ROBAKE-613537 format. One line per 4 residues: number of its first residue (from 1); their letters; for each residue x, y, z of C-alpha. Coordinates in nm, 3 decimals, padded with zeros to 5 digits, always signed. Layout:
<atoms>
NUM = A = X:Y:Z; ...
</atoms>
This chain:
<atoms>
1 = XXXX = -03.498:+00.845:-06.911; -03.252:+01.068:-06.790; -02.900:+00.940:-06.779; -02.751:+00.847:-06.418
5 = XXXX = -02.468:+01.080:-06.316; -02.158:+00.882:-06.265; -01.987:+00.981:-05.917; -01.616:+00.915:-05.934
9 = XXXX = -01.489:+00.832:-05.568; -01.223:+01.059:-05.415; -00.886:+00.907:-05.354; -00.829:+00.854:-04.993
13 = XXXX = -00.542:+01.069:-04.869; -00.421:+00.968:-04.522; -00.420:+01.267:-04.262; -00.090:+01.298:-04.091
17 = XXXX = -00.113:+01.266:-03.723; +00.020:+01.552:-03.517; +00.154:+01.479:-03.181; +00.148:+01.706:-02.899
21 = XXXX = +00.457:+01.917:-02.845; +00.721:+01.709:-02.714; +00.588:+01.382:-02.825; +00.757:+01.362:-03.158
25 = XXXX = +00.933:+01.015:-03.058; +00.676:+00.767:-02.990; +00.918:+00.489:-02.922; +01.072:+00.706:-02.621
29 = XXXX = +00.716:+00.788:-02.484; +00.659:+00.414:-02.459; +00.955:+00.369:-02.270; +00.949:+00.678:-02.027
33 = XXXX = +00.705:+00.500:-01.776; +00.934:+00.232:-01.732; +01.234:+00.448:-01.690; +01.066:+00.642:-01.422
37 = XXXX = +00.940:+00.325:-01.273; +01.284:+00.200:-01.254; +01.415:+00.534:-01.083; +01.118:+00.515:-00.837
41 = XXXX = +01.198:+00.140:-00.752; +01.554:+00.218:-00.669; +01.455:+00.526:-00.458; +01.158:+00.313:-00.258
45 = XXXX = +01.415:+00.031:-00.214; +01.689:+00.256:-00.049; +01.444:+00.429:+00.195; +01.255:+00.095:+00.283
49 = XXXX = +01.578:-00.127:+00.316; +01.753:+00.174:+00.477; +01.490:+00.175:+00.776; +01.561:-00.187:+00.815
53 = XXXX = +01.905:-00.157:+00.832; +01.893:+00.111:+01.096; +01.635:-00.099:+01.315; +01.391:+00.167:+01.280
57 = XXXX = +01.073:-00.031:+01.209; +00.739:+00.152:+01.301; +00.527:-00.148:+01.394; +00.504:-00.530:+01.420
61 = XXXX = +00.358:-00.566:+01.054; +00.671:-00.670:+00.866; +00.718:-00.950:+01.138; +00.364:-01.048:+01.102
65 = XXXX = +00.371:-01.053:+00.732; +00.712:-01.241:+00.709; +00.560:-01.498:+00.959; +00.273:-01.563:+00.715
69 = XXXX = +00.459:-01.554:+00.390; +00.721:-01.803:+00.526; +00.427:-02.012:+00.606; +00.281:-01.996:+00.274
73 = XXXX = +00.648:-02.059:+00.136; +00.680:-02.388:+00.332; +00.336:-02.498:+00.229; +00.184:-02.446:+00.572
77 = XXXX = -00.124:-02.262:+00.683; -00.060:-01.891:+00.720; -00.005:-01.850:+01.117; +00.129:-01.528:+01.246
81 = XXXX = +00.220:-01.619:+01.604; +00.266:-01.259:+01.663; -00.098:-01.243:+01.676; -00.132:-01.522:+01.919
85 = XXXX = +00.010:-01.857:+01.927; -00.105:-02.053:+01.614; -00.332:-01.764:+01.495; -00.440:-01.806:+01.123
89 = XXXX = -00.392:-01.463:+00.975; -00.709:-01.498:+00.757; -00.897:-01.449:+01.069; -00.765:-01.090:+01.112
93 = XXXX = -00.758:-00.954:+00.736; -00.847:-01.157:+00.435; -00.524:-01.097:+00.244; -00.454:-01.433:+00.047
97 = XXXX = -00.271:-01.248:-00.224; +00.030:-01.237:-00.009; +00.093:-01.591:-00.084; +00.211:-01.478:-00.420
101 = XXXX = +00.552:-01.386:-00.263; +00.610:-01.730:-00.132; +00.829:-01.839:-00.439; +01.039:-01.530:-00.400
105 = XXXX = +01.054:-01.561:-00.010; +01.150:-01.931:-00.060; +01.463:-01.828:-00.275; +01.557:-01.518:-00.069
109 = XXXX = +01.421:-01.598:+00.296; +01.445:-01.261:+00.453; +01.212:-00.969:+00.560; +01.385:-00.768:+00.299
113 = XXXX = +01.242:-00.959:+00.036; +00.903:-00.853:+00.136; +01.038:-00.489:+00.126; +01.192:-00.471:-00.210
117 = XXXX = +00.885:-00.664:-00.346; +00.688:-00.380:-00.189; +00.894:-00.129:-00.338; +00.878:-00.296:-00.694
121 = XXXX = +00.482:-00.314:-00.661; +00.460:+00.063:-00.572; +00.724:+00.168:-00.847; +00.491:-00.050:-01.102
125 = XXXX = +00.199:+00.146:-01.017; +00.345:+00.458:-01.191; +00.350:+00.280:-01.530; -00.008:+00.275:-01.576
129 = XXXX = -00.056:+00.630:-01.391; +00.206:+00.794:-01.642; +00.085:+00.620:-01.931; -00.266:+00.724:-01.901
133 = XXXX = -00.139:+01.079:-01.824; +00.075:+01.095:-02.135; -00.220:+00.963:-02.352; -00.447:+01.231:-02.238
137 = XXXX = -00.200:+01.526:-02.198; +00.110:+01.466:-02.392; +00.457:+01.349:-02.301; +00.552:+01.642:-02.106
141 = XXXX = +00.251:+01.672:-01.907; +00.201:+01.309:-01.843; +00.582:+01.265:-01.754; +00.502:+01.543:-01.504
145 = XXXX = +00.201:+01.379:-01.347; +00.371:+01.041:-01.326; +00.665:+01.215:-01.140; +00.420:+01.385:-00.888
149 = XXXX = +00.236:+01.035:-00.829; +00.586:+00.859:-00.757; +00.663:+01.129:-00.512; +00.294:+01.184:-00.367
153 = XXXX = +00.289:+01.178:+00.004; +00.052:+00.898:+00.025; +00.308:+00.661:-00.149; +00.593:+00.780:+00.044
157 = XXXX = +00.439:+00.724:+00.355; +00.363:+00.376:+00.262; +00.706:+00.296:+00.148; +00.827:+00.428:+00.483
161 = XXXX = +00.576:+00.175:+00.657; +00.754:-00.165:+00.666; +00.535:-00.378:+00.481; +00.155:-00.407:+00.417
165 = XXXX = -00.065:-00.596:+00.181; -00.206:-00.271:+00.023; +00.115:-00.269:-00.206; -00.069:-00.531:-00.424
169 = XXXX = -00.391:-00.309:-00.438; -00.221:+00.018:-00.558; -00.102:-00.116:-00.920; -00.428:-00.325:-00.948
173 = XXXX = -00.628:-00.003:-00.900; -00.364:+00.213:-01.134; -00.399:-00.042:-01.418; -00.782:-00.072:-01.384
177 = XXXX = -00.833:+00.315:-01.399; -00.571:+00.342:-01.698; -00.780:+00.098:-01.877; -01.099:+00.266:-01.789
181 = XXXX = -00.956:+00.628:-01.916; -00.851:+00.426:-02.242; -01.222:+00.311:-02.286; -01.137:-00.050:-02.241
185 = XXXX = -01.408:-00.118:-01.971; -01.365:-00.487:-01.947; -01.019:-00.484:-01.897; -01.060:-00.217:-01.607
189 = XXXX = -01.309:-00.470:-01.465; -01.058:-00.763:-01.500; -00.797:-00.572:-01.342; -01.013:-00.473:-01.058
193 = XXXX = -01.128:-00.794:-00.970; -00.857:-00.932:-00.771; -00.878:-00.659:-00.508; -01.114:-00.886:-00.340
197 = XXXX = -00.807:-01.112:-00.247; -00.612:-00.806:-00.113; -00.808:-00.713:+00.169; -01.163:-00.746:+00.318
201 = XXXX = -01.303:-00.364:+00.245; -01.150:-00.368:-00.114; -01.469:-00.526:-00.223; -01.639:-00.199:-00.212
205 = XXXX = -01.372:-00.020:-00.412; -01.418:-00.305:-00.680; -01.792:-00.196:-00.682; -01.701:+00.171:-00.697
209 = XXXX = -01.485:+00.096:-00.983; -01.738:-00.107:-01.167; -02.014:+00.185:-01.111; -01.777:+00.431:-01.270
213 = XXXX = -01.740:+00.191:-01.571; -02.125:+00.161:-01.596; -02.154:+00.531:-01.588; -01.891:+00.589:-01.869
217 = XXXX = -02.044:+00.311:-02.070; -02.407:+00.396:-02.028; -02.433:+00.542:-02.398; -02.193:+00.312:-02.534
221 = XXXX = -02.265:-00.034:-02.458; -02.560:-00.183:-02.251; -02.402:-00.525:-02.223; -02.101:-00.387:-02.050
225 = XXXX = -02.302:-00.179:-01.829; -02.476:-00.496:-01.724; -02.143:-00.670:-01.674; -02.004:-00.354:-01.434
229 = XXXX = -02.319:-00.373:-01.248; -02.288:-00.753:-01.220; -01.936:-00.674:-01.090; -02.031:-00.396:-00.853
233 = XXXX = -02.297:-00.641:-00.690; -02.010:-00.917:-00.691; -01.764:-00.654:-00.496; -02.009:-00.555:-00.234
237 = XXXX = -02.132:-00.930:-00.167; -01.763:-01.051:-00.151; -01.691:-00.804:+00.119; -01.998:-00.875:+00.319
241 = XXXX = -01.909:-01.258:+00.297; -01.570:-01.206:+00.396; -01.654:-00.979:+00.676; -01.949:-01.196:+00.811
245 = XXXX = -01.849:-01.560:+00.728; -01.473:-01.608:+00.604; -01.259:-01.401:+00.846; -01.494:-01.526:+01.150
249 = XXXX = -01.459:-01.886:+01.066; -01.079:-01.850:+01.105; -01.074:-01.601:+01.402; -01.057:-01.752:+01.752
253 = XXXX = -01.325:-01.535:+01.875; -01.564:-01.625:+01.591; -01.597:-01.262:+01.488; -01.436:-00.974:+01.314
257 = XXXX = -01.192:-00.794:+01.540; -01.242:-00.440:+01.379; -01.607:-00.407:+01.405; -01.531:-00.215:+01.727
261 = XXXX = -01.360:+00.037:+01.568; -01.682:+00.165:+01.385; -01.936:+00.047:+01.661; -01.737:+00.206:+01.937
265 = XXXX = -01.690:+00.547:+01.712; -01.835:+00.849:+01.839; -01.993:+01.136:+01.606; -01.879:+01.145:+01.246
269 = XXXX = -01.768:+01.499:+01.339; -01.530:+01.390:+01.596; -01.162:+01.478:+01.454; -01.348:+01.690:+01.186
273 = XXXX = -01.032:+01.920:+01.157; -00.802:+01.600:+01.111; -01.029:+01.471:+00.857; -01.065:+01.801:+00.658
277 = XXXX = -00.685:+01.844:+00.671; -00.655:+01.479:+00.515; -00.912:+01.579:+00.237; -00.695:+01.900:+00.168
281 = XXXX = -00.385:+01.696:+00.146; -00.548:+01.477:-00.093; -00.680:+01.714:-00.320; -00.484:+02.055:-00.297
285 = XXXX = -00.121:+01.980:-00.327; -00.164:+01.677:-00.554; -00.450:+01.780:-00.799; -00.510:+02.140:-00.747
289 = XXXX = -00.870:+02.066:-00.664; -00.938:+01.980:-01.042; -00.981:+01.604:-00.969; -01.317:+01.710:-00.830
293 = XXXX = -01.404:+01.729:-01.200; -01.374:+01.360:-01.272; -01.598:+01.077:-01.171; -01.295:+00.873:-01.099
297 = XXXX = -01.286:+01.049:-00.775; -01.571:+00.819:-00.663; -01.359:+00.532:-00.637; -01.196:+00.709:-00.336
301 = XXXX = -01.498:+00.711:-00.118; -01.518:+00.348:+00.003; -01.173:+00.399:+00.170; -01.235:+00.742:+00.291
305 = XXXX = -01.569:+00.627:+00.428; -01.445:+00.352:+00.659; -01.137:+00.545:+00.763; -01.344:+00.850:+00.847
309 = XXXX = -01.640:+00.667:+00.998; -01.401:+00.467:+01.241; -01.318:+00.562:+01.574; -00.960:+00.492:+01.535
313 = XXXX = -00.766:+00.816:+01.512; -00.480:+00.670:+01.335; -00.732:+00.632:+01.031; -00.818:+01.000:+01.013
317 = XXXX = -00.483:+01.158:+00.914; -00.227:+01.135:+00.680; +00.046:+00.911:+00.847; +00.110:+00.541:+00.784
321 = XXXX = +00.008:+00.365:+00.478; -00.382:+00.420:+00.479; -00.363:+00.693:+00.189; -00.164:+00.470:-00.066
325 = XXXX = -00.462:+00.319:-00.246; -00.594:+00.672:-00.296; -00.293:+00.802:-00.477; -00.364:+00.653:-00.829
329 = XXXX = -00.729:+00.760:-00.784; -00.672:+01.130:-00.740; -00.372:+01.149:-00.984; -00.590:+01.003:-01.263
333 = XXXX = -00.881:+01.197:-01.170; -00.694:+01.496:-01.245; -00.560:+01.337:-01.570; -00.903:+01.281:-01.665
337 = XXXX = -01.028:+01.612:-01.608; -00.752:+01.824:-01.748; -00.822:+01.778:-02.104; -01.177:+01.916:-02.074
341 = XXXX = -01.061:+02.211:-01.837; -00.807:+02.304:-02.097; -01.102:+02.383:-02.353; -01.275:+02.590:-02.111
345 = XXXX = -01.397:+02.923:-02.240; -01.241:+03.092:-01.920; -00.901:+03.191:-02.007; -00.753:+03.191:-01.645
349 = XXXX = -00.900:+02.838:-01.595; -00.739:+02.726:-01.918; -00.389:+02.862:-01.816; -00.434:+02.711:-01.472
353 = XXXX = -00.508:+02.352:-01.638; -00.200:+02.390:-01.852; +00.040:+02.480:-01.581; -00.100:+02.261:-01.306
357 = XXXX = +00.106:+01.946:-01.418; +00.424:+02.143:-01.354; +00.269:+02.287:-01.029; +00.188:+01.937:-00.901
361 = XXXX = +00.549:+01.818:-00.956; +00.684:+02.143:-00.788; +00.462:+02.061:-00.486; +00.554:+01.710:-00.468
365 = XXXX = +00.942:+01.783:-00.485; +00.911:+02.087:-00.214; +00.681:+01.852:+00.022; +00.944:+01.555:-00.050
369 = XXXX = +01.226:+01.772:+00.135; +01.010:+01.657:+00.468; +00.881:+01.314:+00.344; +01.100:+00.968:+00.335
373 = XXXX = +01.249:+01.016:-00.003; +01.415:+01.354:+00.153; +01.661:+01.107:+00.306; +01.826:+01.003:-00.024
377 = XXXX = +02.029:+01.342:-00.018; +02.175:+01.237:+00.308; +02.466:+01.010:+00.373; +02.306:+00.858:+00.683
381 = XXXX = +02.046:+00.625:+00.495; +02.309:+00.461:+00.285; +02.538:+00.365:+00.608; +02.441:+00.075:+00.857
385 = XXXX = +02.518:+00.195:+01.213; +02.754:+00.009:+01.440; +02.500:-00.017:+01.703; +02.287:-00.222:+01.469
389 = XXXX = +02.563:-00.449:+01.400; +02.611:-00.496:+01.790; +02.234:-00.571:+01.809; +02.259:-00.847:+01.549
393 = XXXX = +02.537:-01.010:+01.710; +02.334:-01.018:+02.026; +02.031:-01.164:+01.866; +02.250:-01.423:+01.682
397 = XXXX = +02.305:-01.608:+01.989; +01.957:-01.726:+01.968; +01.956:-02.043:+01.787; +01.721:-02.113:+01.486
401 = XXXX = +01.367:-02.235:+01.563; +01.370:-02.117:+01.894; +01.076:-01.957:+02.064; +01.125:-01.603:+02.144
405 = XXXX = +00.918:-01.316:+02.298; +00.971:-00.973:+02.158; +00.870:-00.633:+02.133; +00.913:-00.427:+01.784
409 = XXXX = +01.268:-00.389:+01.759; +01.410:-00.741:+01.753; +01.096:-00.893:+01.558; +01.242:-00.825:+01.217
413 = XXXX = +01.551:-00.986:+01.276; +01.400:-01.311:+01.426; +01.065:-01.386:+01.209; +01.289:-01.566:+00.920
417 = XXXX = +01.436:-01.828:+01.166; +01.252:-01.861:+01.500; +00.903:-01.880:+01.646; +00.819:-01.526:+01.759
421 = XXXX = +00.543:-01.404:+01.981; +00.425:-01.065:+02.073; +00.552:-00.937:+02.412; +00.296:-01.032:+02.673
425 = XXXX = +00.074:-01.217:+02.437; +00.221:-01.585:+02.452; -00.110:-01.710:+02.580; +00.060:-01.979:+02.817
429 = XXXX = +00.362:-02.074:+02.574; +00.675:-02.025:+02.807; +00.945:-01.893:+02.540; +01.310:-01.993:+02.577
433 = XXXX = +01.426:-01.642:+02.492; +01.281:-01.277:+02.554; +01.439:-01.012:+02.332; +01.365:-00.653:+02.440
437 = XXXX = +01.435:-00.310:+02.267; +01.492:-00.116:+02.587; +01.650:+00.191:+02.430; +01.420:+00.443:+02.619
441 = XXXX = +01.494:+00.246:+02.946; +01.122:+00.138:+02.994; +01.212:-00.177:+03.130; +01.423:-00.125:+03.435
445 = XXXX = +01.427:-00.433:+03.572; +01.422:-00.671:+03.281; +01.444:-00.992:+03.467; +01.167:-00.866:+03.711
449 = XXXX = +00.956:-00.799:+03.416; +01.026:-01.173:+03.277; +00.909:-01.284:+03.599; +00.595:-01.085:+03.592
453 = XXXX = +00.526:-01.245:+03.225; +00.621:-01.600:+03.320; +00.608:-01.637:+03.698; +00.656:-02.012:+03.677
457 = XXXX = +00.990:-01.972:+03.470; +01.338:-01.794:+03.565; +01.495:-01.597:+03.305; +01.853:-01.443:+03.335
461 = XXXX = +02.029:-01.174:+03.103; +02.204:-01.360:+02.810; +02.357:-01.030:+02.676; +02.296:-00.666:+02.638
465 = XXXX = +02.386:-00.442:+02.328; +02.294:-00.077:+02.217; +01.976:-00.056:+02.454; +01.854:-00.423:+02.359
469 = XXXX = +01.832:-00.698:+02.618; +01.823:-01.075:+02.549; +01.698:-01.288:+02.832; +01.725:-01.688:+02.823
473 = XXXX = +01.515:-01.907:+03.016; +01.715:-02.098:+03.278; +01.442:-02.316:+03.414; +01.193:-02.565:+03.240
477 = XXXX = +00.840:-02.466:+03.279; +00.518:-02.634:+03.177; +00.382:-02.451:+02.855; +00.729:-02.403:+02.715
</atoms>
């Protein structure tokens, strides 16, 4: 019988890990995303609070959300009188996530609290974006994409737009996609699940993330695929339930007010030039078109779908806050696509991929000169105009808890301490005061205009300052 040969096991020699160029300091790499987020938080806060200090609000949203958060902070139903006396905001948009700001607002009852919280949430989203990019591209390329994300036009527009609930969605999407790229599919699903509490349409975004997870895990884990498909079904069902049952149950008309934006829409080709321009802004300066190579880009389709199918032109373009939720999607789609492109057999494509992160930062910096963060280089944003102080002294004449009817300008100075209604929509309530921003002279006869609004009451001018007019009710009227 032949002797059995003896096999001596080879000693295990650990293979040294070679870090990409510029990644020789892992500790520094771990802290880089947080340092970047801190810098972005400071920049966002200066711009956002600076707009508030200049009385330059763009809409009534800051006032609406302050009324809602103020109600939550005092354990009351989330009523937003600016949408109509006694209107519960869950009948407009389903955003119970804003209740998370209640404890902070209780400590610091001011609209500035909402603006600072929003700046913090947007800045926080840069952490997972940068971390994922560093993991895939190395420190230098990852930091470049992180900075390009923090300076992206969609985030800057949102920072400049007072306050909106989507500030919660942006970091949730970013953390979810970071986990997906790190091959942690269940973490990706858990991060995305709370999107259904941010806004009614984001259940579809949850479904899109879940489908991408299922696609990525199709050869790795059948159980994870089943979980992901279940989450996708849940996301769609949640949106349908909220749109058809939850919101109508709180709405005074028993419906969802925004259906008309779709039902009254014309052809999908209406505004085609504007829609194509928005797509170009999303894909060209931000990702150099390479994001198209990643399935993560599918996560952007639900948001782009409802925006482009709507008949409201405001949704089609690049203004306001509507593109903020798309920024982590396109930047992380780019980070996902670049490693494969850098291994391309075509030299020009490899070179393009290597230089693209630096080009994305250069484009973001160049665009910033005409975007909100460009104000940081001027002195004006750091100063509070004397005219604003005059207006604040005028509005300070209004006692706490008074009823006030106002347009955009005065709202944010009153919602923290008064019951404020939108101008012309008090629905039978006769307010004690009417506060008008009249800088452009639209209301040539403020007293006469007040009489049109409330024929059974008499108002007189209580004061004027820097184009603002304050009227006070002189006689008692029913409904006041």
